[in-house]
SEMI-860633 format. One record per residue (C-alpha): x, y, z; residue in three letters; residue number from 1. Coordinates in steps of 0.25 Angstrom, whole numbers, plus 2048, in hexadecimal, padded with zeros to 3 digits. Layout:
N
<x=X	y=Y	z=Z	aa=ala	i=NUM>
...
# end
This chain:
268
<x=07A	y=991	z=341	aa=met	i=1>
<x=07A	y=993	z=332	aa=phe	i=2>
<x=082	y=99F	z=333	aa=leu	i=3>
<x=08C	y=999	z=33C	aa=leu	i=4>
<x=08E	y=98D	z=332	aa=glu	i=5>
<x=091	y=997	z=327	aa=leu	i=6>
<x=09B	y=99E	z=330	aa=ser	i=7>
<x=0A2	y=992	z=335	aa=thr	i=8>
<x=0A0	y=986	z=32C	aa=gly	i=9>
<x=09D	y=97E	z=338	aa=met	i=10>
<x=096	y=970	z=337	aa=arg	i=11>
<x=087	y=970	z=33A	aa=arg	i=12>
<x=089	y=967	z=346	aa=gly	i=13>
<x=094	y=970	z=34B	aa=glu	i=14>
<x=08C	y=97C	z=34B	aa=ile	i=15>
<x=080	y=975	z=353	aa=leu	i=16>
<x=08A	y=970	z=35D	aa=gly	i=17>
<x=08F	y=97E	z=361	aa=leu	i=18>
<x=08D	y=982	z=36F	aa=lys	i=19>
<x=08D	y=990	z=375	aa=trp	i=20>
<x=09A	y=98C	z=37C	aa=ser	i=21>
<x=0A1	y=98A	z=36F	aa=asp	i=22>
<x=09F	y=998	z=36C	aa=leu	i=23>
<x=0AA	y=9A3	z=370	aa=asn	i=24>
<x=0A4	y=9B0	z=36E	aa=leu	i=25>
<x=0B1	y=9B7	z=372	aa=thr	i=26>
<x=0B9	y=9B2	z=367	aa=asn	i=27>
<x=0AF	y=9AE	z=35D	aa=gly	i=28>
<x=0B2	y=99F	z=35E	aa=ser	i=29>
<x=0AA	y=993	z=35D	aa=leu	i=30>
<x=0AE	y=985	z=362	aa=arg	i=31>
<x=0A9	y=979	z=35A	aa=ile	i=32>
<x=0A9	y=96D	z=363	aa=ala	i=33>
<x=09D	y=964	z=360	aa=arg	i=34>
<x=092	y=961	z=355	aa=gln	i=35>
<x=084	y=95E	z=355	aa=val	i=36>
<x=07F	y=952	z=34C	aa=val	i=37>
<x=070	y=94E	z=34A	aa=ala	i=38>
<x=06C	y=940	z=34E	aa=ala	i=39>
<x=05E	y=940	z=34A	aa=gly	i=40>
<x=056	y=94A	z=352	aa=ser	i=41>
<x=061	y=94A	z=35C	aa=gln	i=42>
<x=06E	y=952	z=35C	aa=thr	i=43>
<x=07C	y=94C	z=360	aa=leu	i=44>
<x=087	y=955	z=365	aa=val	i=45>
<x=095	y=94F	z=360	aa=gln	i=46>
<x=0A3	y=953	z=35F	aa=ala	i=47>
<x=0A7	y=95A	z=352	aa=pro	i=48>
<x=0A9	y=952	z=345	aa=lys	i=49>
<x=0B8	y=952	z=346	aa=thr	i=50>
<x=0C4	y=956	z=34F	aa=lys	i=51>
<x=0C5	y=963	z=346	aa=asn	i=52>
<x=0B6	y=966	z=348	aa=ser	i=53>
<x=0B9	y=96B	z=356	aa=thr	i=54>
<x=0BD	y=979	z=354	aa=arg	i=55>
<x=0BC	y=987	z=357	aa=thr	i=56>
<x=0B8	y=992	z=34D	aa=ile	i=57>
<x=0B8	y=9A1	z=34D	aa=ile	i=58>
<x=0AA	y=9A7	z=349	aa=leu	i=59>
<x=0A8	y=9B3	z=340	aa=pro	i=60>
<x=0A4	y=9BF	z=349	aa=pro	i=61>
<x=095	y=9C0	z=344	aa=tyr	i=62>
<x=093	y=9B1	z=348	aa=met	i=63>
<x=099	y=9B4	z=356	aa=val	i=64>
<x=08F	y=9BF	z=357	aa=glu	i=65>
<x=084	y=9B7	z=353	aa=leu	i=66>
<x=087	y=9AC	z=35C	aa=leu	i=67>
<x=089	y=9B6	z=368	aa=ala	i=68>
<x=07B	y=9BB	z=365	aa=lys	i=69>
<x=075	y=9AD	z=365	aa=met	i=70>
<x=07C	y=9A9	z=372	aa=lys	i=71>
<x=075	y=9B3	z=37A	aa=lys	i=72>
<x=068	y=9AC	z=376	aa=his	i=73>
<x=06D	y=99D	z=378	aa=lys	i=74>
<x=065	y=993	z=37E	aa=thr	i=75>
<x=06F	y=987	z=380	aa=cys	i=76>
<x=07D	y=983	z=37E	aa=glu	i=77>
<x=07B	y=981	z=36F	aa=trp	i=78>
<x=07D	y=98C	z=365	aa=ile	i=79>
<x=073	y=986	z=35C	aa=phe	i=80>
<x=069	y=97E	z=365	aa=pro	i=81>
<x=05D	y=976	z=361	aa=ser	i=82>
<x=051	y=97E	z=360	aa=pro	i=83>
<x=048	y=972	z=365	aa=ile	i=84>
<x=051	y=96B	z=36F	aa=lys	i=85>
<x=056	y=973	z=37A	aa=asn	i=86>
<x=065	y=972	z=37D	aa=gly	i=87>
<x=068	y=96B	z=371	aa=glu	i=88>
<x=070	y=96E	z=364	aa=pro	i=89>
<x=068	y=970	z=357	aa=arg	i=90>
<x=066	y=964	z=34F	aa=asn	i=91>
<x=06F	y=964	z=342	aa=pro	i=92>
<x=063	y=95E	z=33A	aa=ser	i=93>
<x=05A	y=96A	z=33E	aa=ala	i=94>
<x=065	y=973	z=339	aa=val	i=95>
<x=065	y=96C	z=32C	aa=tyr	i=96>
<x=056	y=96D	z=32A	aa=his	i=97>
<x=056	y=97C	z=32E	aa=arg	i=98>
<x=061	y=97F	z=324	aa=phe	i=99>
<x=05A	y=979	z=319	aa=lys	i=100>
<x=04E	y=981	z=31D	aa=leu	i=101>
<x=056	y=98E	z=31D	aa=ile	i=102>
<x=05C	y=98B	z=30F	aa=leu	i=103>
<x=04E	y=987	z=309	aa=glu	i=104>
<x=047	y=994	z=30F	aa=arg	i=105>
<x=053	y=99C	z=30A	aa=ser	i=106>
<x=052	y=997	z=2FC	aa=gly	i=107>
<x=061	y=992	z=2FD	aa=cys	i=108>
<x=068	y=986	z=2F7	aa=lys	i=109>
<x=066	y=979	z=2FF	aa=asn	i=110>
<x=073	y=976	z=306	aa=ile	i=111>
<x=079	y=96F	z=312	aa=arg	i=112>
<x=07C	y=975	z=31F	aa=phe	i=113>
<x=08A	y=970	z=31D	aa=his	i=114>
<x=08B	y=979	z=310	aa=asp	i=115>
<x=08B	y=985	z=319	aa=leu	i=116>
<x=098	y=97F	z=31F	aa=arg	i=117>
<x=09E	y=97E	z=311	aa=his	i=118>
<x=099	y=98D	z=30E	aa=thr	i=119>
<x=0A1	y=991	z=31A	aa=phe	i=120>
<x=0AE	y=98A	z=315	aa=ala	i=121>
<x=0AC	y=98F	z=307	aa=thr	i=122>
<x=0AA	y=99E	z=30C	aa=met	i=123>
<x=0B7	y=99D	z=315	aa=thr	i=124>
<x=0C0	y=997	z=30B	aa=leu	i=125>
<x=0BB	y=9A1	z=301	aa=glu	i=126>
<x=0BE	y=9AD	z=30A	aa=asn	i=127>
<x=0CC	y=9A9	z=30E	aa=gly	i=128>
<x=0CC	y=99F	z=319	aa=met	i=129>
<x=0D7	y=994	z=318	aa=asp	i=130>
<x=0D3	y=986	z=317	aa=val	i=131>
<x=0DA	y=982	z=324	aa=lys	i=132>
<x=0D2	y=98C	z=32C	aa=thr	i=133>
<x=0C5	y=988	z=326	aa=leu	i=134>
<x=0C8	y=97A	z=329	aa=ser	i=135>
<x=0CA	y=97C	z=337	aa=asp	i=136>
<x=0BD	y=985	z=338	aa=met	i=137>
<x=0B4	y=97B	z=332	aa=ile	i=138>
<x=0BA	y=96F	z=339	aa=gly	i=139>
<x=0BF	y=967	z=32E	aa=his	i=140>
<x=0C9	y=95C	z=331	aa=val	i=141>
<x=0D3	y=963	z=328	aa=ser	i=142>
<x=0D6	y=96E	z=31E	aa=ala	i=143>
<x=0D7	y=963	z=314	aa=glu	i=144>
<x=0C9	y=960	z=316	aa=thr	i=145>
<x=0C5	y=96E	z=314	aa=thr	i=146>
<x=0CD	y=96F	z=307	aa=leu	i=147>
<x=0C6	y=962	z=302	aa=asn	i=148>
<x=0B8	y=968	z=305	aa=ile	i=149>
<x=0BB	y=976	z=300	aa=tyr	i=150>
<x=0C5	y=974	z=2F5	aa=ser	i=151>
<x=0BC	y=97A	z=2EB	aa=his	i=152>
<x=0BD	y=987	z=2F3	aa=ile	i=153>
<x=0CB	y=987	z=2F5	aa=thr	i=154>
<x=0CD	y=985	z=2E6	aa=asp	i=155>
<x=0C6	y=991	z=2E3	aa=thr	i=156>
<x=0CE	y=999	z=2ED	aa=met	i=157>
<x=0DB	y=994	z=2E7	aa=arg	i=158>
<x=0D6	y=998	z=2DA	aa=leu	i=159>
<x=0D2	y=9A6	z=2DF	aa=gln	i=160>
<x=0E0	y=9A8	z=2E5	aa=ala	i=161>
<x=0E6	y=9A4	z=2D7	aa=ala	i=162>
<x=0DE	y=9AE	z=2D0	aa=val	i=163>
<x=0E2	y=9B9	z=2DA	aa=lys	i=164>
<x=0F1	y=9B6	z=2D8	aa=ile	i=165>
<x=0EE	y=9B6	z=2C9	aa=asp	i=166>
<x=0E8	y=9C4	z=2CA	aa=arg	i=167>
<x=0F3	y=9CA	z=2D3	aa=glu	i=168>
<x=0FF	y=9C3	z=2CC	aa=ile	i=169>
<x=0FA	y=9C0	z=2BE	aa=gly	i=170>
<x=0F2	y=9CD	z=2BC	aa=gly	i=171>
<x=0E6	y=9C5	z=2B8	aa=val	i=172>
<x=0DA	y=9CE	z=2BC	aa=asp	i=173>
<x=0CE	y=9C4	z=2BD	aa=glu	i=174>
<x=0C4	y=9C1	z=2C7	aa=pro	i=175>
<x=0C6	y=9B7	z=2D2	aa=ile	i=176>
<x=0BC	y=9AC	z=2D1	aa=pro	i=177>
<x=0B4	y=9AC	z=2DD	aa=glu	i=178>
<x=0AB	y=9A0	z=2DB	aa=ser	i=179>
<x=0AB	y=992	z=2D4	aa=lys	i=180>
<x=0A1	y=999	z=2CA	aa=asn	i=181>
<x=0AB	y=9A2	z=2C5	aa=glu	i=182>
<x=0B6	y=99E	z=2BB	aa=pro	i=183>
<x=0C4	y=99A	z=2C0	aa=phe	i=184>
<x=0CB	y=99D	z=2B4	aa=gln	i=185>
<x=0D1	y=9AA	z=2B9	aa=thr	i=186>
<x=0DF	y=9A5	z=2BC	aa=val	i=187>
<x=0E9	y=9A8	z=2B1	aa=ser	i=188>
<x=0F1	y=99D	z=2AA	aa=ser	i=189>
<x=0FD	y=9A1	z=2B2	aa=glu	i=190>
<x=0F6	y=99C	z=2BF	aa=phe	i=191>
<x=0F0	y=990	z=2B8	aa=asp	i=192>
<x=0F2	y=984	z=2C2	aa=gly	i=193>
<x=0F5	y=98E	z=2CD	aa=phe	i=194>
<x=0E8	y=989	z=2D6	aa=val	i=195>
<x=0E7	y=97A	z=2D8	aa=glu	i=196>
<x=0DA	y=975	z=2DC	aa=pro	i=197>
<x=0DB	y=96F	z=2EA	aa=tyr	i=198>
<x=0DD	y=960	z=2EA	aa=lys	i=199>
<x=0DA	y=958	z=2F7	aa=pro	i=200>
<x=0E6	y=951	z=2FC	aa=lys	i=201>
<x=0E8	y=942	z=2F8	aa=ile	i=202>
<x=0E2	y=93B	z=304	aa=arg	i=203>
<x=0EC	y=933	z=30C	aa=lys	i=204>
<x=0EB	y=924	z=30C	aa=ser	i=205>
<x=0E2	y=91E	z=316	aa=gly	i=206>
<x=0D9	y=92A	z=317	aa=thr	i=207>
<x=0CE	y=925	z=30C	aa=gly	i=208>
<x=0C8	y=92D	z=302	aa=cys	i=209>
<x=0BC	y=937	z=300	aa=ile	i=210>
<x=0B4	y=938	z=2F3	aa=thr	i=211>
<x=0A9	y=943	z=2F2	aa=met	i=212>
<x=09D	y=93B	z=2ED	aa=ile	i=213>
<x=094	y=948	z=2EB	aa=asn	i=214>
<x=093	y=955	z=2F0	aa=glu	i=215>
<x=08E	y=950	z=2FD	aa=his	i=216>
<x=093	y=942	z=2FF	aa=leu	i=217>
<x=0A2	y=93E	z=301	aa=tyr	i=218>
<x=0A7	y=930	z=302	aa=glu	i=219>
<x=0B3	y=92C	z=30B	aa=gly	i=220>
<x=0BA	y=91F	z=308	aa=arg	i=221>
<x=0C5	y=917	z=30F	aa=tyr	i=222>
<x=0C9	y=90A	z=309	aa=ser	i=223>
<x=0D6	y=904	z=310	aa=pro	i=224>
<x=0DB	y=8F6	z=30C	aa=lys	i=225>
<x=0DA	y=8EB	z=316	aa=ile	i=226>
<x=0E2	y=8DE	z=313	aa=asn	i=227>
<x=0E2	y=8E2	z=304	aa=gly	i=228>
<x=0D4	y=8E5	z=303	aa=lys	i=229>
<x=0CD	y=8F3	z=302	aa=arg	i=230>
<x=0C3	y=8F6	z=30D	aa=met	i=231>
<x=0BB	y=903	z=30A	aa=ala	i=232>
<x=0B1	y=90B	z=311	aa=lys	i=233>
<x=0AB	y=918	z=30E	aa=asn	i=234>
<x=0A4	y=924	z=315	aa=val	i=235>
<x=09B	y=92F	z=311	aa=tyr	i=236>
<x=099	y=93D	z=314	aa=ala	i=237>
<x=092	y=94A	z=30F	aa=lys	i=238>
<x=09F	y=952	z=311	aa=thr	i=239>
<x=0AE	y=94F	z=30E	aa=arg	i=240>
<x=0B1	y=953	z=31C	aa=glu	i=241>
<x=0A7	y=94A	z=322	aa=glu	i=242>
<x=0AC	y=93F	z=318	aa=cys	i=243>
<x=0BB	y=941	z=31D	aa=glu	i=244>
<x=0B7	y=93F	z=32B	aa=glu	i=245>
<x=0AE	y=933	z=328	aa=lys	i=246>
<x=0BA	y=92D	z=320	aa=leu	i=247>
<x=0C4	y=930	z=32C	aa=ala	i=248>
<x=0BB	y=929	z=335	aa=glu	i=249>
<x=0B9	y=91D	z=32B	aa=leu	i=250>
<x=0C8	y=91C	z=329	aa=ile	i=251>
<x=0CA	y=91B	z=338	aa=lys	i=252>
<x=0C0	y=910	z=33A	aa=thr	i=253>
<x=0C5	y=908	z=32F	aa=met	i=254>
<x=0D3	y=909	z=333	aa=lys	i=255>
<x=0D0	y=904	z=341	aa=ala	i=256>
<x=0C8	y=8F9	z=33B	aa=glu	i=257>
<x=0D4	y=8F5	z=332	aa=ile	i=258>
<x=0DD	y=8F5	z=33E	aa=ala	i=259>
<x=0D4	y=8EC	z=346	aa=glu	i=260>
<x=0D3	y=8E3	z=33A	aa=leu	i=261>
<x=0E2	y=8E2	z=339	aa=lys	i=262>
<x=0E3	y=8DE	z=347	aa=lys	i=263>
<x=0D9	y=8D4	z=346	aa=thr	i=264>
<x=0E0	y=8CE	z=33A	aa=thr	i=265>
<x=0EE	y=8CE	z=341	aa=leu	i=266>
<x=0E7	y=8C7	z=34D	aa=lys	i=267>
<x=0E2	y=8BC	z=343	aa=gly	i=268>
# end
């Protein structure tokens, strides 16, 4: 399960929602069509988070081979079934606790399961995958969402590209920075300003705003004017992606309420 996460960047609920019928061993593809969420001790099977979350991905060969071996010993329709409830998918909360136990026993840093998704995205970008392909693969709403989340990685990639150009054209024989721990002052003066850090596009009017409160908390805010008065509401989420989705739902609801209010006012 954890290897599949590191190999695909799927969300935890998406992995738990996989059925053997979603796997095509002939072409090595995997269909993501549902997610499993925890409801106390129970599990609920739902549609994926967004329209873009329903997708088909191509697995690396080693993952296809491993799943093929697992399929020979399958006990039900779920790829990762519950070990205590026959015929049901594994509970997301149980996966969380198992993951924490593995980290503790291995002496590893305490991270979230979701951080494995970020690890996958970071590795693919650093190894040359374009942002649009990555966005489609991990089920983001748009490539812009991917850029907003991983702009620090793409900034490093741009800098590395600039240094490569400097070495080839400018004749500067200096090492290419490979991580944020290495100095970035290798670009010569002739290339100063060649690489511009990624800056998210200015949000369109009527789409609200998102603020990063801390590393694990984002605030979405929508504040339209109604009859000259500002009416503001907020939503909160652990990731920018989730906050974007919550904010979109909030805006949709508030616009419907505003439209209804206007109708009532006109009738009055």
